[in-house]
C-alpha positions as CSV (number, residue, x, y, z in Angstrom):
1,M,98.9,-75.6,-72.1
2,K,98.9,-72.3,-70.5
3,E,102.0,-70.9,-68.9
4,I,101.7,-69.9,-65.4
5,E,102.5,-66.3,-64.5
6,T,105.6,-66.1,-62.0
7,C,106.8,-63.4,-59.9
8,T,110.0,-61.8,-61.7
9,C,110.7,-59.4,-58.7
10,S,112.0,-60.7,-55.1
11,I,110.7,-58.2,-53.0
12,I,107.1,-56.0,-53.5
13,H,106.8,-54.5,-50.2
14,D,109.9,-54.6,-48.2
15,D,108.4,-53.1,-45.0
16,I,105.5,-55.5,-44.5
17,V,108.6,-58.5,-45.1
18,Q,110.7,-56.9,-42.9
19,K,107.3,-56.4,-39.9
20,V,106.5,-60.0,-40.7
21,I,110.1,-61.8,-40.5
22,P,110.1,-61.5,-37.0
23,S,106.9,-62.7,-35.8
24,I,106.9,-65.8,-38.5
25,L,107.3,-69.0,-35.9
26,N,110.8,-71.1,-35.9
27,D,110.9,-74.6,-37.6
28,D,110.7,-76.3,-34.0
29,K,107.7,-74.4,-32.6
30,A,106.0,-74.7,-36.3
31,S,106.5,-78.3,-36.3
32,D,105.1,-78.5,-32.3
33,L,102.0,-76.8,-33.8
34,A,101.7,-79.0,-36.7
35,S,101.8,-82.2,-34.8
36,F,99.1,-80.7,-32.3
37,F,96.8,-79.9,-35.1
38,K,97.3,-83.0,-36.7
39,V,95.4,-84.7,-33.1
40,F,92.6,-83.2,-34.3
41,S,92.4,-84.7,-37.6
42,D,91.1,-87.7,-37.0
43,P,87.0,-88.0,-36.9
44,T,87.0,-90.6,-34.1
45,R,89.2,-88.3,-32.0
46,I,86.9,-85.8,-32.6
47,K,83.8,-88.0,-31.3
48,I,86.0,-88.9,-27.9
49,L,87.1,-85.4,-26.9
50,S,83.0,-83.9,-27.7
51,A,82.4,-86.9,-25.3
52,L,84.9,-86.0,-22.4
53,F,83.7,-82.2,-22.5
54,I,80.7,-83.6,-20.9
55,S,82.2,-86.0,-18.2
56,E,85.4,-87.7,-17.2
57,M,85.1,-91.8,-18.6
58,C,86.7,-94.6,-18.5
59,V,87.5,-96.7,-21.6
60,C,84.8,-98.9,-21.5
61,D,82.0,-96.2,-21.2
62,L,83.9,-94.5,-24.2
63,A,83.7,-97.9,-26.2
64,A,80.1,-98.1,-25.3
65,S,79.2,-94.5,-26.3
66,L,80.9,-94.3,-30.1
67,N,80.5,-98.2,-30.5
68,M,83.9,-98.8,-31.1
69,T,86.4,-101.5,-29.2
70,H,88.3,-101.1,-26.2
71,S,91.2,-101.5,-28.0
72,A,90.4,-98.5,-30.9
73,I,89.4,-96.3,-27.7
74,S,92.5,-97.3,-25.5
75,H,94.9,-96.5,-28.9
76,Q,93.3,-92.6,-29.5
77,L,93.4,-91.9,-25.6
78,R,97.3,-92.9,-26.0
79,T,97.4,-90.2,-29.0
80,F,96.0,-87.7,-26.8
81,K,98.0,-88.4,-23.6
82,A,100.8,-87.8,-25.6
83,A,99.8,-84.8,-27.0
84,K,99.5,-83.9,-23.3
85,L,95.5,-83.1,-24.6
86,V,94.1,-86.2,-22.0
87,K,94.5,-86.8,-18.1
88,S,94.0,-90.0,-16.2
89,R,93.1,-90.9,-12.5
90,K,93.1,-94.2,-11.4
91,E,89.9,-95.8,-9.0
92,G,90.7,-98.5,-7.7
93,K,91.1,-101.1,-11.4
94,V,89.5,-98.5,-13.2
95,V,91.2,-95.3,-15.1
96,Y,89.2,-92.5,-15.9
97,Y,90.0,-90.1,-18.4
98,A,89.1,-86.3,-18.6
99,L,90.9,-83.2,-20.9
100,A,93.8,-82.0,-19.5
101,D,92.6,-78.3,-19.7
102,T,90.0,-75.7,-20.8
103,H,92.4,-74.9,-23.7
104,I,91.4,-78.0,-25.4
105,Q,87.6,-77.2,-25.7
106,Q,88.3,-73.8,-26.4
107,I,90.3,-74.6,-29.5
108,F,87.4,-77.2,-30.5
109,H,84.8,-74.8,-30.0
110,Q,86.4,-72.3,-32.3
111,G,87.0,-74.6,-35.2
112,Y,83.4,-76.0,-34.5
113,E,82.3,-72.2,-34.9
114,H,84.6,-71.7,-37.7
115,I,83.0,-74.8,-39.9
116,C,79.3,-73.9,-39.1
117,E,79.8,-70.4,-40.6
118,D,77.5,-69.8,-43.7
């Protein structure tokens, strides 16, 4: 079995370590950011977001567009609402969903550009 190399020193570049430490996120912010990105980790949710980039939509229209059940769409929309990624408005008996703000689309597109790079 091959032995794994280990570092025997505690700090090599103290100046860099001291410069980096103040910029590292605290545990609460790191956890919040990880939870935010976790919402993007499901292909179904990505498809719903891409539909909502085009237009606000009701659950029925989203379900028809994605060939899914109303229940499945509603479940994902609850996740988005909890993460404050979508907002809703009611018109009569129909609830319409839209992106909460433009940041979501920017994050999505930056991620998409990244995966499309050579």
